[in-house]
mmCIF file as Biopython writes it, N, C-alpha, C and O atoms, coordinates in Angstrom:
data_model
#
loop_
_atom_site.group_PDB
_atom_site.id
_atom_site.type_symbol
_atom_site.label_atom_id
_atom_site.label_alt_id
_atom_site.label_comp_id
_atom_site.label_asym_id
_atom_site.label_entity_id
_atom_site.label_seq_id
_atom_site.pdbx_PDB_ins_code
_atom_site.Cartn_x
_atom_site.Cartn_y
_atom_site.Cartn_z
_atom_site.occupancy
_atom_site.B_iso_or_equiv
_atom_site.auth_seq_id
_atom_site.auth_asym_id
_atom_site.pdbx_PDB_model_num
ATOM 1   N N  . UNK A ? 1  ? 92.233  74.982  101.949 1.0 0.0 1  A 1 
ATOM 2   C CA . UNK A ? 1  ? 91.718  75.966  101.026 1.0 0.0 1  A 1 
ATOM 3   C C  . UNK A ? 1  ? 90.196  75.945  101.092 1.0 0.0 1  A 1 
ATOM 4   O O  . UNK A ? 1  ? 89.588  74.885  101.245 1.0 0.0 1  A 1 
ATOM 5   N N  . UNK A ? 2  ? 89.592  77.110  100.977 1.0 0.0 2  A 1 
ATOM 6   C CA . UNK A ? 2  ? 88.145  77.255  101.044 1.0 0.0 2  A 1 
ATOM 7   C C  . UNK A ? 2  ? 87.595  77.389  99.627  1.0 0.0 2  A 1 
ATOM 8   O O  . UNK A ? 2  ? 88.213  78.027  98.773  1.0 0.0 2  A 1 
ATOM 9   N N  . UNK A ? 3  ? 86.449  76.795  99.384  1.0 0.0 3  A 1 
ATOM 10  C CA . UNK A ? 3  ? 85.765  76.933  98.105  1.0 0.0 3  A 1 
ATOM 11  C C  . UNK A ? 3  ? 84.609  77.894  98.283  1.0 0.0 3  A 1 
ATOM 12  O O  . UNK A ? 3  ? 83.857  77.799  99.253  1.0 0.0 3  A 1 
ATOM 13  N N  . UNK A ? 4  ? 84.468  78.820  97.345  1.0 0.0 4  A 1 
ATOM 14  C CA . UNK A ? 4  ? 83.412  79.824  97.398  1.0 0.0 4  A 1 
ATOM 15  C C  . UNK A ? 4  ? 82.560  79.688  96.139  1.0 0.0 4  A 1 
ATOM 16  O O  . UNK A ? 4  ? 83.085  79.561  95.033  1.0 0.0 4  A 1 
ATOM 17  N N  . UNK A ? 5  ? 81.248  79.714  96.319  1.0 0.0 5  A 1 
ATOM 18  C CA . UNK A ? 5  ? 80.327  79.721  95.180  1.0 0.0 5  A 1 
ATOM 19  C C  . UNK A ? 5  ? 79.849  81.149  94.978  1.0 0.0 5  A 1 
ATOM 20  O O  . UNK A ? 5  ? 79.598  81.875  95.939  1.0 0.0 5  A 1 
ATOM 21  N N  . UNK A ? 6  ? 79.729  81.537  93.738  1.0 0.0 6  A 1 
ATOM 22  C CA . UNK A ? 6  ? 79.362  82.903  93.417  1.0 0.0 6  A 1 
ATOM 23  C C  . UNK A ? 6  ? 78.365  82.889  92.267  1.0 0.0 6  A 1 
ATOM 24  O O  . UNK A ? 6  ? 78.593  82.247  91.242  1.0 0.0 6  A 1 
ATOM 25  N N  . UNK A ? 7  ? 77.269  83.594  92.444  1.0 0.0 7  A 1 
ATOM 26  C CA . UNK A ? 7  ? 76.284  83.706  91.372  1.0 0.0 7  A 1 
ATOM 27  C C  . UNK A ? 7  ? 76.596  84.948  90.551  1.0 0.0 7  A 1 
ATOM 28  O O  . UNK A ? 7  ? 76.750  86.043  91.092  1.0 0.0 7  A 1 
ATOM 29  N N  . UNK A ? 8  ? 76.687  84.766  89.243  1.0 0.0 8  A 1 
ATOM 30  C CA . UNK A ? 8  ? 76.910  85.882  88.317  1.0 0.0 8  A 1 
ATOM 31  C C  . UNK A ? 8  ? 75.890  85.779  87.198  1.0 0.0 8  A 1 
ATOM 32  O O  . UNK A ? 8  ? 75.372  84.705  86.892  1.0 0.0 8  A 1 
ATOM 33  N N  . UNK A ? 9  ? 75.621  86.917  86.603  1.0 0.0 9  A 1 
ATOM 34  C CA . UNK A ? 9  ? 74.675  86.909  85.479  1.0 0.0 9  A 1 
ATOM 35  C C  . UNK A ? 9  ? 75.331  86.258  84.267  1.0 0.0 9  A 1 
ATOM 36  O O  . UNK A ? 9  ? 76.549  86.086  84.218  1.0 0.0 9  A 1 
ATOM 37  N N  . UNK A ? 10 ? 74.514  85.906  83.306  1.0 0.0 10 A 1 
ATOM 38  C CA . UNK A ? 10 ? 75.043  85.326  82.067  1.0 0.0 10 A 1 
ATOM 39  C C  . UNK A ? 10 ? 75.995  86.300  81.380  1.0 0.0 10 A 1 
ATOM 40  O O  . UNK A ? 10 ? 77.018  85.891  80.831  1.0 0.0 10 A 1 
ATOM 41  N N  . UNK A ? 11 ? 75.661  87.580  81.409  1.0 0.0 11 A 1 
ATOM 42  C CA . UNK A ? 11 ? 76.509  88.596  80.785  1.0 0.0 11 A 1 
ATOM 43  C C  . UNK A ? 11 ? 77.850  88.705  81.509  1.0 0.0 11 A 1 
ATOM 44  O O  . UNK A ? 11 ? 78.893  88.833  80.868  1.0 0.0 11 A 1 
ATOM 45  N N  . UNK A ? 12 ? 77.827  88.653  82.844  1.0 0.0 12 A 1 
ATOM 46  C CA . UNK A ? 12 ? 79.072  88.713  83.605  1.0 0.0 12 A 1 
ATOM 47  C C  . UNK A ? 12 ? 79.937  87.480  83.329  1.0 0.0 12 A 1 
ATOM 48  O O  . UNK A ? 12 ? 81.155  87.586  83.190  1.0 0.0 12 A 1 
ATOM 49  N N  . UNK A ? 13 ? 79.308  86.334  83.252  1.0 0.0 13 A 1 
ATOM 50  C CA . UNK A ? 13 ? 80.049  85.111  82.986  1.0 0.0 13 A 1 
ATOM 51  C C  . UNK A ? 13 ? 80.691  85.158  81.602  1.0 0.0 13 A 1 
ATOM 52  O O  . UNK A ? 13 ? 81.845  84.766  81.432  1.0 0.0 13 A 1 
ATOM 53  N N  . UNK A ? 14 ? 79.945  85.633  80.625  1.0 0.0 14 A 1 
ATOM 54  C CA . UNK A ? 14 ? 80.488  85.745  79.268  1.0 0.0 14 A 1 
ATOM 55  C C  . UNK A ? 14 ? 81.687  86.693  79.243  1.0 0.0 14 A 1 
ATOM 56  O O  . UNK A ? 14 ? 82.693  86.414  78.591  1.0 0.0 14 A 1 
ATOM 57  N N  . UNK A ? 15 ? 81.573  87.809  79.953  1.0 0.0 15 A 1 
ATOM 58  C CA . UNK A ? 15 ? 82.678  88.781  80.007  1.0 0.0 15 A 1 
ATOM 59  C C  . UNK A ? 15 ? 83.877  88.184  80.740  1.0 0.0 15 A 1 
ATOM 60  O O  . UNK A ? 15 ? 85.018  88.368  80.317  1.0 0.0 15 A 1 
ATOM 61  N N  . UNK A ? 16 ? 83.625  87.477  81.824  1.0 0.0 16 A 1 
ATOM 62  C CA . UNK A ? 16 ? 84.696  86.832  82.577  1.0 0.0 16 A 1 
ATOM 63  C C  . UNK A ? 16 ? 85.423  85.803  81.717  1.0 0.0 16 A 1 
ATOM 64  O O  . UNK A ? 16 ? 86.653  85.750  81.704  1.0 0.0 16 A 1 
ATOM 65  N N  . UNK A ? 17 ? 84.660  84.992  81.004  1.0 0.0 17 A 1 
ATOM 66  C CA . UNK A ? 17 ? 85.275  83.993  80.129  1.0 0.0 17 A 1 
ATOM 67  C C  . UNK A ? 17 ? 86.100  84.659  79.027  1.0 0.0 17 A 1 
ATOM 68  O O  . UNK A ? 17 ? 87.186  84.190  78.685  1.0 0.0 17 A 1 
ATOM 69  N N  . UNK A ? 18 ? 85.583  85.737  78.485  1.0 0.0 18 A 1 
ATOM 70  C CA . UNK A ? 18 ? 86.300  86.461  77.436  1.0 0.0 18 A 1 
ATOM 71  C C  . UNK A ? 18 ? 87.615  87.022  77.957  1.0 0.0 18 A 1 
ATOM 72  O O  . UNK A ? 18 ? 88.654  86.889  77.310  1.0 0.0 18 A 1 
ATOM 73  N N  . UNK A ? 19 ? 87.568  87.651  79.130  1.0 0.0 19 A 1 
ATOM 74  C CA . UNK A ? 19 ? 88.790  88.209  79.718  1.0 0.0 19 A 1 
ATOM 75  C C  . UNK A ? 19 ? 89.786  87.109  80.076  1.0 0.0 19 A 1 
ATOM 76  O O  . UNK A ? 19 ? 90.987  87.255  79.852  1.0 0.0 19 A 1 
ATOM 77  N N  . UNK A ? 20 ? 89.285  86.016  80.629  1.0 0.0 20 A 1 
ATOM 78  C CA . UNK A ? 20 ? 90.160  84.905  80.997  1.0 0.0 20 A 1 
ATOM 79  C C  . UNK A ? 20 ? 90.861  84.345  79.758  1.0 0.0 20 A 1 
ATOM 80  O O  . UNK A ? 20 ? 92.059  84.063  79.791  1.0 0.0 20 A 1 
ATOM 81  N N  . UNK A ? 21 ? 90.126  84.190  78.695  1.0 0.0 21 A 1 
ATOM 82  C CA . UNK A ? 21 ? 90.708  83.701  77.446  1.0 0.0 21 A 1 
ATOM 83  C C  . UNK A ? 21 ? 91.770  84.675  76.935  1.0 0.0 21 A 1 
ATOM 84  O O  . UNK A ? 21 ? 92.837  84.261  76.483  1.0 0.0 21 A 1 
ATOM 85  N N  . UNK A ? 22 ? 91.470  85.954  77.011  1.0 0.0 22 A 1 
ATOM 86  C CA . UNK A ? 22 ? 92.405  86.991  76.568  1.0 0.0 22 A 1 
ATOM 87  C C  . UNK A ? 22 ? 93.733  86.911  77.330  1.0 0.0 22 A 1 
ATOM 88  O O  . UNK A ? 22 ? 94.798  87.117  76.748  1.0 0.0 22 A 1 
ATOM 89  N N  . UNK A ? 23 ? 93.665  86.614  78.626  1.0 0.0 23 A 1 
ATOM 90  C CA . UNK A ? 23 ? 94.867  86.532  79.456  1.0 0.0 23 A 1 
ATOM 91  C C  . UNK A ? 23 ? 95.405  85.107  79.604  1.0 0.0 23 A 1 
ATOM 92  O O  . UNK A ? 23 ? 96.337  84.857  80.369  1.0 0.0 23 A 1 
ATOM 93  N N  . UNK A ? 24 ? 94.803  84.188  78.862  1.0 0.0 24 A 1 
ATOM 94  C CA . UNK A ? 24 ? 95.202  82.779  78.873  1.0 0.0 24 A 1 
ATOM 95  C C  . UNK A ? 24 ? 95.139  82.184  80.283  1.0 0.0 24 A 1 
ATOM 96  O O  . UNK A ? 24 ? 96.057  81.494  80.727  1.0 0.0 24 A 1 
ATOM 97  N N  . UNK A ? 25 ? 94.042  82.467  80.964  1.0 0.0 25 A 1 
ATOM 98  C CA . UNK A ? 25 ? 93.774  81.953  82.300  1.0 0.0 25 A 1 
ATOM 99  C C  . UNK A ? 25 ? 92.406  81.302  82.320  1.0 0.0 25 A 1 
ATOM 100 O O  . UNK A ? 25 ? 91.595  81.507  81.417  1.0 0.0 25 A 1 
ATOM 101 N N  . UNK A ? 26 ? 92.159  80.523  83.348  1.0 0.0 26 A 1 
ATOM 102 C CA . UNK A ? 26 ? 90.799  80.027  83.552  1.0 0.0 26 A 1 
ATOM 103 C C  . UNK A ? 26 ? 90.009  81.148  84.231  1.0 0.0 26 A 1 
ATOM 104 O O  . UNK A ? 26 ? 90.603  82.027  84.855  1.0 0.0 26 A 1 
ATOM 105 N N  . UNK A ? 27 ? 88.689  81.128  84.118  1.0 0.0 27 A 1 
ATOM 106 C CA . UNK A ? 27 ? 87.895  82.133  84.831  1.0 0.0 27 A 1 
ATOM 107 C C  . UNK A ? 27 ? 88.179  82.129  86.336  1.0 0.0 27 A 1 
ATOM 108 O O  . UNK A ? 27 ? 88.224  83.185  86.966  1.0 0.0 27 A 1 
ATOM 109 N N  . UNK A ? 28 ? 88.369  80.946  86.901  1.0 0.0 28 A 1 
ATOM 110 C CA . UNK A ? 28 ? 88.660  80.844  88.325  1.0 0.0 28 A 1 
ATOM 111 C C  . UNK A ? 28 ? 90.003  81.496  88.674  1.0 0.0 28 A 1 
ATOM 112 O O  . UNK A ? 28 ? 90.118  82.180  89.691  1.0 0.0 28 A 1 
ATOM 113 N N  . UNK A ? 29 ? 91.006  81.281  87.834  1.0 0.0 29 A 1 
ATOM 114 C CA . UNK A ? 29 ? 92.309  81.901  88.067  1.0 0.0 29 A 1 
ATOM 115 C C  . UNK A ? 29 ? 92.208  83.427  87.982  1.0 0.0 29 A 1 
ATOM 116 O O  . UNK A ? 29 ? 92.791  84.144  88.795  1.0 0.0 29 A 1 
ATOM 117 N N  . UNK A ? 30 ? 91.469  83.905  86.998  1.0 0.0 30 A 1 
ATOM 118 C CA . UNK A ? 30 ? 91.305  85.345  86.836  1.0 0.0 30 A 1 
ATOM 119 C C  . UNK A ? 30 ? 90.600  85.952  88.047  1.0 0.0 30 A 1 
ATOM 120 O O  . UNK A ? 30 ? 91.005  87.008  88.532  1.0 0.0 30 A 1 
ATOM 121 N N  . UNK A ? 31 ? 89.562  85.302  88.531  1.0 0.0 31 A 1 
ATOM 122 C CA . UNK A ? 31 ? 88.870  85.793  89.724  1.0 0.0 31 A 1 
ATOM 123 C C  . UNK A ? 31 ? 89.784  85.804  90.946  1.0 0.0 31 A 1 
ATOM 124 O O  . UNK A ? 31 ? 89.783  86.769  91.710  1.0 0.0 31 A 1 
ATOM 125 N N  . UNK A ? 32 ? 90.557  84.750  91.137  1.0 0.0 32 A 1 
ATOM 126 C CA . UNK A ? 32 ? 91.461  84.670  92.285  1.0 0.0 32 A 1 
ATOM 127 C C  . UNK A ? 32 ? 92.514  85.774  92.219  1.0 0.0 32 A 1 
ATOM 128 O O  . UNK A ? 32 ? 92.789  86.425  93.227  1.0 0.0 32 A 1 
ATOM 129 N N  . UNK A ? 33 ? 93.099  85.988  91.053  1.0 0.0 33 A 1 
ATOM 130 C CA . UNK A ? 33 ? 94.097  87.044  90.899  1.0 0.0 33 A 1 
ATOM 131 C C  . UNK A ? 33 ? 93.479  88.422  91.105  1.0 0.0 33 A 1 
ATOM 132 O O  . UNK A ? 33 ? 94.089  89.296  91.721  1.0 0.0 33 A 1 
ATOM 133 N N  . UNK A ? 34 ? 92.283  88.612  90.595  1.0 0.0 34 A 1 
ATOM 134 C CA . UNK A ? 34 ? 91.599  89.893  90.753  1.0 0.0 34 A 1 
ATOM 135 C C  . UNK A ? 34 ? 91.288  90.165  92.217  1.0 0.0 34 A 1 
ATOM 136 O O  . UNK A ? 34 ? 91.423  91.297  92.680  1.0 0.0 34 A 1 
ATOM 137 N N  . UNK A ? 35 ? 90.879  89.147  92.942  1.0 0.0 35 A 1 
ATOM 138 C CA . UNK A ? 35 ? 90.595  89.295  94.366  1.0 0.0 35 A 1 
ATOM 139 C C  . UNK A ? 35 ? 91.868  89.658  95.137  1.0 0.0 35 A 1 
ATOM 140 O O  . UNK A ? 35 ? 91.846  90.529  96.006  1.0 0.0 35 A 1 
ATOM 141 N N  . UNK A ? 36 ? 92.968  88.987  94.814  1.0 0.0 36 A 1 
ATOM 142 C CA . UNK A ? 36 ? 94.247  89.314  95.449  1.0 0.0 36 A 1 
ATOM 143 C C  . UNK A ? 36 ? 94.617  90.777  95.208  1.0 0.0 36 A 1 
ATOM 144 O O  . UNK A ? 36 ? 94.980  91.494  96.140  1.0 0.0 36 A 1 
ATOM 145 N N  . UNK A ? 37 ? 94.522  91.209  93.958  1.0 0.0 37 A 1 
ATOM 146 C CA . UNK A ? 37 ? 94.847  92.600  93.622  1.0 0.0 37 A 1 
ATOM 147 C C  . UNK A ? 37 ? 93.948  93.573  94.366  1.0 0.0 37 A 1 
ATOM 148 O O  . UNK A ? 37 ? 94.420  94.591  94.873  1.0 0.0 37 A 1 
ATOM 149 N N  . UNK A ? 38 ? 92.665  93.270  94.436  1.0 0.0 38 A 1 
ATOM 150 C CA . UNK A ? 38 ? 91.716  94.154  95.114  1.0 0.0 38 A 1 
ATOM 151 C C  . UNK A ? 38 ? 92.064  94.279  96.597  1.0 0.0 38 A 1 
ATOM 152 O O  . UNK A ? 38 ? 92.037  95.378  97.152  1.0 0.0 38 A 1 
ATOM 153 N N  . UNK A ? 39 ? 92.389  93.160  97.237  1.0 0.0 39 A 1 
ATOM 154 C CA . UNK A ? 39 ? 92.710  93.200  98.662  1.0 0.0 39 A 1 
ATOM 155 C C  . UNK A ? 39 ? 94.010  93.968  98.912  1.0 0.0 39 A 1 
ATOM 156 O O  . UNK A ? 39 ? 94.103  94.717  99.884  1.0 0.0 39 A 1 
ATOM 157 N N  . UNK A ? 40 ? 94.993  93.794  98.065  1.0 0.0 40 A 1 
ATOM 158 C CA . UNK A ? 40 ? 96.254  94.520  98.201  1.0 0.0 40 A 1 
ATOM 159 C C  . UNK A ? 40 ? 96.023  96.014  98.017  1.0 0.0 40 A 1 
ATOM 160 O O  . UNK A ? 40 ? 96.576  96.827  98.758  1.0 0.0 40 A 1 
ATOM 161 N N  . UNK A ? 41 ? 95.211  96.376  97.035  1.0 0.0 41 A 1 
ATOM 162 C CA . UNK A ? 41 ? 94.899  97.793  96.799  1.0 0.0 41 A 1 
ATOM 163 C C  . UNK A ? 41 ? 94.213  98.416  98.009  1.0 0.0 41 A 1 
ATOM 164 O O  . UNK A ? 41 ? 94.544  99.539  98.391  1.0 0.0 41 A 1 
ATOM 165 N N  . UNK A ? 42 ? 93.258  97.706  98.621  1.0 0.0 42 A 1 
ATOM 166 C CA . UNK A ? 42 ? 92.548  98.241  99.785  1.0 0.0 42 A 1 
ATOM 167 C C  . UNK A ? 42 ? 93.504  98.443  100.950 1.0 0.0 42 A 1 
ATOM 168 O O  . UNK A ? 42 ? 93.424  99.441  101.665 1.0 0.0 42 A 1 
ATOM 169 N N  . UNK A ? 43 ? 94.407  97.491  101.134 1.0 0.0 43 A 1 
ATOM 170 C CA . UNK A ? 43 ? 95.372  97.593  102.226 1.0 0.0 43 A 1 
ATOM 171 C C  . UNK A ? 43 ? 96.306  98.783  102.003 1.0 0.0 43 A 1 
ATOM 172 O O  . UNK A ? 43 ? 96.576  99.544  102.932 1.0 0.0 43 A 1 
ATOM 173 N N  . UNK A ? 44 ? 96.792  98.940  100.788 1.0 0.0 44 A 1 
ATOM 174 C CA . UNK A ? 44 ? 97.686  100.058 100.476 1.0 0.0 44 A 1 
ATOM 175 C C  . UNK A ? 44 ? 96.949  101.388 100.607 1.0 0.0 44 A 1 
ATOM 176 O O  . UNK A ? 44 ? 97.520  102.370 101.081 1.0 0.0 44 A 1 
ATOM 177 N N  . UNK A ? 45 ? 95.689  101.423 100.192 1.0 0.0 45 A 1 
ATOM 178 C CA . UNK A ? 45 ? 94.883  102.639 100.302 1.0 0.0 45 A 1 
ATOM 179 C C  . UNK A ? 45 ? 94.704  103.031 101.767 1.0 0.0 45 A 1 
ATOM 180 O O  . UNK A ? 45 ? 94.838  104.202 102.120 1.0 0.0 45 A 1 
ATOM 181 N N  . UNK A ? 46 ? 94.402  102.055 102.613 1.0 0.0 46 A 1 
ATOM 182 C CA . UNK A ? 46 ? 94.240  102.333 104.041 1.0 0.0 46 A 1 
ATOM 183 C C  . UNK A ? 46 ? 95.539  102.864 104.640 1.0 0.0 46 A 1 
ATOM 184 O O  . UNK A ? 46 ? 95.525  103.831 105.401 1.0 0.0 46 A 1 
ATOM 185 N N  . UNK A ? 47 ? 96.653  102.234 104.299 1.0 0.0 47 A 1 
ATOM 186 C CA . UNK A ? 47 ? 97.941  102.670 104.833 1.0 0.0 47 A 1 
ATOM 187 C C  . UNK A ? 47 ? 98.267  104.095 104.404 1.0 0.0 47 A 1 
ATOM 188 O O  . UNK A ? 47 ? 98.788  104.875 105.201 1.0 0.0 47 A 1 
ATOM 189 N N  . UNK A ? 48 ? 97.968  104.445 103.159 1.0 0.0 48 A 1 
ATOM 190 C CA . UNK A ? 48 ? 98.227  105.804 102.674 1.0 0.0 48 A 1 
ATOM 191 C C  . UNK A ? 48 ? 97.372  106.822 103.419 1.0 0.0 48 A 1 
ATOM 192 O O  . UNK A ? 48 ? 97.855  107.898 103.772 1.0 0.0 48 A 1 
ATOM 193 N N  . UNK A ? 49 ? 96.119  106.493 103.658 1.0 0.0 49 A 1 
ATOM 194 C CA . UNK A ? 49 ? 95.225  107.407 104.380 1.0 0.0 49 A 1 
ATOM 195 C C  . UNK A ? 49 ? 95.676  107.543 105.833 1.0 0.0 49 A 1 
ATOM 196 O O  . UNK A ? 49 ? 95.692  108.648 106.375 1.0 0.0 49 A 1 
ATOM 197 N N  . UNK A ? 50 ? 96.037  106.442 106.460 1.0 0.0 50 A 1 
ATOM 198 C CA . UNK A ? 50 ? 96.503  106.495 107.851 1.0 0.0 50 A 1 
ATOM 199 C C  . UNK A ? 50 ? 97.768  107.339 107.954 1.0 0.0 50 A 1 
ATOM 200 O O  . UNK A ? 50 ? 97.902  108.135 108.884 1.0 0.0 50 A 1 
ATOM 201 N N  . UNK A ? 51 ? 98.690  107.180 107.023 1.0 0.0 51 A 1 
ATOM 202 C CA . UNK A ? 51 ? 99.922  107.976 107.025 1.0 0.0 51 A 1 
ATOM 203 C C  . UNK A ? 51 ? 99.607  109.455 106.845 1.0 0.0 51 A 1 
ATOM 204 O O  . UNK A ? 51 ? 100.211 110.299 107.505 1.0 0.0 51 A 1 
ATOM 205 N N  . UNK A ? 52 ? 98.672  109.776 105.963 1.0 0.0 52 A 1 
ATOM 206 C CA . UNK A ? 52 ? 98.281  111.166 105.737 1.0 0.0 52 A 1 
ATOM 207 C C  . UNK A ? 52 ? 97.706  111.777 107.016 1.0 0.0 52 A 1 
ATOM 208 O O  . UNK A ? 52 ? 98.052  112.901 107.378 1.0 0.0 52 A 1 
ATOM 209 N N  . UNK A ? 53 ? 96.830  111.041 107.696 1.0 0.0 53 A 1 
ATOM 210 C CA . UNK A ? 53 ? 96.218  111.541 108.928 1.0 0.0 53 A 1 
ATOM 211 C C  . UNK A ? 53 ? 97.288  111.750 110.002 1.0 0.0 53 A 1 
ATOM 212 O O  . UNK A ? 53 ? 97.292  112.774 110.686 1.0 0.0 53 A 1 
ATOM 213 N N  . UNK A ? 54 ? 98.186  110.791 110.148 1.0 0.0 54 A 1 
ATOM 214 C CA . UNK A ? 54 ? 99.239  110.924 111.158 1.0 0.0 54 A 1 
ATOM 215 C C  . UNK A ? 54 ? 100.151 112.111 110.860 1.0 0.0 54 A 1 
ATOM 216 O O  . UNK A ? 54 ? 100.525 112.848 111.772 1.0 0.0 54 A 1 
ATOM 217 N N  . UNK A ? 55 ? 100.507 112.300 109.610 1.0 0.0 55 A 1 
ATOM 218 C CA . UNK A ? 55 ? 101.362 113.423 109.220 1.0 0.0 55 A 1 
ATOM 219 C C  . UNK A ? 55 ? 100.639 114.743 109.417 1.0 0.0 55 A 1 
ATOM 220 O O  . UNK A ? 55 ? 101.210 115.696 109.948 1.0 0.0 55 A 1 
ATOM 221 N N  . UNK A ? 56 ? 99.389  114.801 108.994 1.0 0.0 56 A 1 
ATOM 222 C CA . UNK A ? 56 ? 98.590  116.020 109.094 1.0 0.0 56 A 1 
ATOM 223 C C  . UNK A ? 56 ? 98.425  116.454 110.545 1.0 0.0 56 A 1 
ATOM 224 O O  . UNK A ? 56 ? 98.432  117.649 110.840 1.0 0.0 56 A 1 
ATOM 225 N N  . UNK A ? 57 ? 98.277  115.496 111.445 1.0 0.0 57 A 1 
ATOM 226 C CA . UNK A ? 57 ? 98.000  115.801 112.846 1.0 0.0 57 A 1 
ATOM 227 C C  . UNK A ? 57 ? 99.206  115.624 113.755 1.0 0.0 57 A 1 
ATOM 228 O O  . UNK A ? 57 ? 99.051  115.587 114.976 1.0 0.0 57 A 1 
ATOM 229 N N  . UNK A ? 58 ? 100.403 115.516 113.191 1.0 0.0 58 A 1 
ATOM 230 C CA . UNK A ? 58 ? 101.603 115.243 113.984 1.0 0.0 58 A 1 
ATOM 231 C C  . UNK A ? 58 ? 101.811 116.308 115.065 1.0 0.0 58 A 1 
ATOM 232 O O  . UNK A ? 58 ? 102.127 115.971 116.206 1.0 0.0 58 A 1 
ATOM 233 N N  . UNK A ? 59 ? 101.640 117.572 114.724 1.0 0.0 59 A 1 
ATOM 234 C CA . UNK A ? 59 ? 101.837 118.658 115.699 1.0 0.0 59 A 1 
ATOM 235 C C  . UNK A ? 59 ? 100.830 118.531 116.846 1.0 0.0 59 A 1 
ATOM 236 O O  . UNK A ? 59 ? 101.195 118.680 118.012 1.0 0.0 59 A 1 
ATOM 237 N N  . UNK A ? 60 ? 99.594  118.262 116.525 1.0 0.0 60 A 1 
ATOM 238 C CA . UNK A ? 60 ? 98.565  118.092 117.538 1.0 0.0 60 A 1 
ATOM 239 C C  . UNK A ? 60 ? 98.910  116.930 118.463 1.0 0.0 60 A 1 
ATOM 240 O O  . UNK A ? 60 ? 98.793  117.050 119.683 1.0 0.0 60 A 1 
ATOM 241 N N  . UNK A ? 61 ? 99.335  115.804 117.884 1.0 0.0 61 A 1 
ATOM 242 C CA . UNK A ? 61 ? 99.690  114.644 118.692 1.0 0.0 61 A 1 
ATOM 243 C C  . UNK A ? 61 ? 100.860 114.967 119.625 1.0 0.0 61 A 1 
ATOM 244 O O  . UNK A ? 61 ? 100.878 114.514 120.770 1.0 0.0 61 A 1 
ATOM 245 N N  . UNK A ? 62 ? 101.835 115.745 119.145 1.0 0.0 62 A 1 
ATOM 246 C CA . UNK A ? 62 ? 102.974 116.148 119.983 1.0 0.0 62 A 1 
ATOM 247 C C  . UNK A ? 62 ? 102.509 116.983 121.165 1.0 0.0 62 A 1 
ATOM 248 O O  . UNK A ? 62 ? 102.985 116.801 122.286 1.0 0.0 62 A 1 
ATOM 249 N N  . UNK A ? 63 ? 101.576 117.900 120.915 1.0 0.0 63 A 1 
ATOM 250 C CA . UNK A ? 63 ? 101.077 118.755 122.001 1.0 0.0 63 A 1 
ATOM 251 C C  . UNK A ? 63 ? 100.268 117.949 123.014 1.0 0.0 63 A 1 
ATOM 252 O O  . UNK A ? 63 ? 100.289 118.255 124.207 1.0 0.0 63 A 1 
ATOM 253 N N  . UNK A ? 64 ? 99.570  116.945 122.559 1.0 0.0 64 A 1 
ATOM 254 C CA . UNK A ? 64 ? 98.752  116.129 123.470 1.0 0.0 64 A 1 
ATOM 255 C C  . UNK A ? 64 ? 99.571  115.132 124.280 1.0 0.0 64 A 1 
ATOM 256 O O  . UNK A ? 64 ? 99.115  114.647 125.315 1.0 0.0 64 A 1 
ATOM 257 N N  . UNK A ? 65 ? 100.760 114.830 123.819 1.0 0.0 65 A 1 
ATOM 258 C CA . UNK A ? 65 ? 101.598 113.813 124.486 1.0 0.0 65 A 1 
ATOM 259 C C  . UNK A ? 65 ? 102.170 114.309 125.798 1.0 0.0 65 A 1 
ATOM 260 O O  . UNK A ? 65 ? 102.891 113.576 126.474 1.0 0.0 65 A 1 
#
C-alpha cells in the first residue's frame, strides 16, 4: 500500500473532519472512499462517451471497413 501526503487548508480540514464525523468515518477513510468513487465515475463517464461515439459513427465505420 502507498501512503500519500496531501496539503489542505485549515478550512478544508475542518470541513473534512465534519463530514467524516457525520458519516462516522475517519477523515482518511472518507478521502479513500471519495477517491474510489471519483475514479469509478471517471471510468464510467469515459465508457459512456466512447459508446456514444461508436454508436454515432457506426455507419461511417461500416463504410470504411
